[in-house]
Each structure stands twice: as C-alpha cells, then as structure tokens.
C-alpha positions as CSV (number, residue, x, y, z in Angstrom):
1,M,5.2,13.7,-5.4
2,L,2.6,11.1,-4.3
3,S,1.1,11.5,-0.9
4,G,2.2,9.0,1.8
5,V,1.0,7.8,5.0
6,T,3.3,8.2,8.2
7,V,2.8,5.9,11.1
8,E,4.8,4.8,14.3
9,V,6.3,1.4,13.8
10,G,7.6,0.5,17.2
11,E,9.6,3.6,18.3
12,A,10.2,4.9,14.8
13,S,8.2,6.9,12.3
14,E,7.8,5.2,8.9
15,T,6.4,6.8,5.7
16,F,4.7,4.4,3.3
17,R,4.3,5.7,-0.3
18,L,3.1,4.0,-3.5
19,T,5.6,5.2,-5.8
20,T,6.0,4.1,-9.5
21,R,8.9,1.9,-8.4
22,A,6.8,0.4,-5.6
23,M,4.0,-0.2,-8.0
24,M,6.2,-2.0,-10.5
25,A,7.8,-4.1,-7.9
26,V,4.5,-5.3,-6.5
27,E,3.2,-6.2,-9.9
28,D,6.5,-8.1,-10.8
29,Q,6.6,-10.0,-7.4
30,L,2.8,-10.8,-7.4
31,G,2.6,-11.6,-11.0
32,R,-0.6,-9.5,-11.4
33,G,-1.6,-6.0,-11.8
34,L,-1.7,-3.4,-9.0
35,I,-5.4,-3.1,-9.0
36,D,-5.9,-6.9,-8.6
37,A,-3.2,-7.0,-5.8
38,V,-4.9,-4.2,-3.9
39,Q,-8.5,-5.6,-4.3
40,S,-7.3,-8.9,-3.0
41,L,-6.7,-7.1,0.4
42,Q,-10.5,-7.1,0.6
43,S,-11.5,-10.2,-1.1
44,D,-8.8,-12.8,-0.9
45,F,-6.6,-11.5,2.1
46,R,-3.2,-13.1,2.1
47,V,-0.3,-12.5,4.6
48,G,2.4,-12.5,1.7
49,T,0.4,-9.9,-0.2
50,V,0.3,-7.5,2.9
51,V,4.1,-8.0,3.6
52,R,5.1,-7.5,0.0
53,L,3.1,-4.3,-0.2
54,I,4.6,-3.0,3.0
55,A,8.1,-4.0,1.7
56,E,7.6,-2.0,-1.4
57,C,5.9,1.1,0.0
58,A,8.1,1.5,3.2
59,N,11.0,3.8,3.5
60,D,9.1,6.6,1.7
61,G,8.5,4.4,-1.3
62,A,12.2,3.1,-1.7
63,G,11.2,-0.2,-0.1
64,V,12.8,-2.5,2.4
65,D,13.7,-6.1,2.3
66,L,11.0,-8.6,3.2
67,R,12.6,-9.5,6.7
68,R,12.1,-5.9,7.7
69,A,8.6,-5.8,6.3
70,Q,7.7,-8.9,8.3
71,E,9.0,-7.3,11.4
72,M,6.7,-4.3,10.6
73,V,3.7,-6.3,10.2
74,D,4.4,-8.1,13.4
75,T,4.8,-4.9,15.2
76,L,1.7,-3.2,13.6
77,G,-0.5,-6.4,13.6
78,L,-1.7,-8.0,10.4
79,G,-5.1,-6.2,10.4
80,P,-3.7,-2.7,10.9
81,A,-0.9,-3.4,8.4
82,G,-3.6,-4.3,5.8
83,D,-5.6,-1.2,6.7
84,L,-2.4,0.9,6.3
85,M,-1.9,-0.4,2.8
86,T,-5.5,0.6,2.0
87,K,-4.8,4.1,3.2
88,V,-1.6,4.3,1.2
89,V,-3.5,3.3,-2.0
90,E,-6.1,6.0,-1.2
91,K,-3.5,8.6,-0.8
92,A,-1.8,7.7,-4.1
93,F,-5.2,7.5,-6.0
94,P,-7.6,9.8,-4.2
95,E,-10.0,10.1,-7.2
96,A,-10.5,6.3,-7.1
97,S,-11.5,6.5,-3.3
98,T,-13.9,9.4,-3.9
99,G,-15.4,8.1,-7.1
100,K,-14.3,11.2,-9.0
101,N,-11.7,11.9,-11.5
102,R,-9.2,14.7,-11.5
103,N,-11.7,17.1,-12.9
104,G,-14.2,16.2,-10.2
105,A,-16.8,14.6,-12.5
106,G,-18.5,11.6,-10.9
107,R,-18.1,8.3,-12.7
108,S,-21.2,6.5,-11.3
109,K,-24.7,7.0,-12.4
C-alpha cells in the first residue's frame, strides 16, 4: 500500500493517500495528467486544484466531497494544505523526490 501522510485537521486525525482511485479522479476532474496537476502547485497555484487534491486524497485515499475538502483547507490554511499535498505526492513517489529510481540509480548527470 502507498504511504500516506497523517495530520490533525481541527480535532481529528486525517490520513491523506494518493491511491490509484485518487490519481484517476484528479486527472478526470482537472482534465490533465497527474504530474501536470501536481507541478501546478508550484508554478500556477490554484485554490481549486488544492481543494480537489485534498478531496481525492483524504479519508485514507477514499476521498471526501468538495464541501468537506473546502472545510479542511479552511482549517489547515491554503499554504499548509498545498504543502501537505506536496508531501503526499512525495510519499507516493519517493523515487521522484530523491531523483533515484527504485533500484537506486540516479537519473541526473
């Protein structure tokens, strides 16, 4: 199972996980690939992108509705919610964040 990130949202613990279901839903809702959606957190930051990522990754990757995701973003703060999604992606794809593939061979020269 993919690693997740657990944080306190208000008085409850919530685990965010980028499951296959979550990845597919994000792609379908945003009309673009997952990599493009995640990179937009750094280059073309949109509130709607953060909320949709939160919605799909919340509840241990099972997702929540947009209203609940909006409440989570309001509670966490927009910047911290974006940072959380970056951490969730890094947990799901640790080789991408370290620059190494699964065998440990570096990709950059």
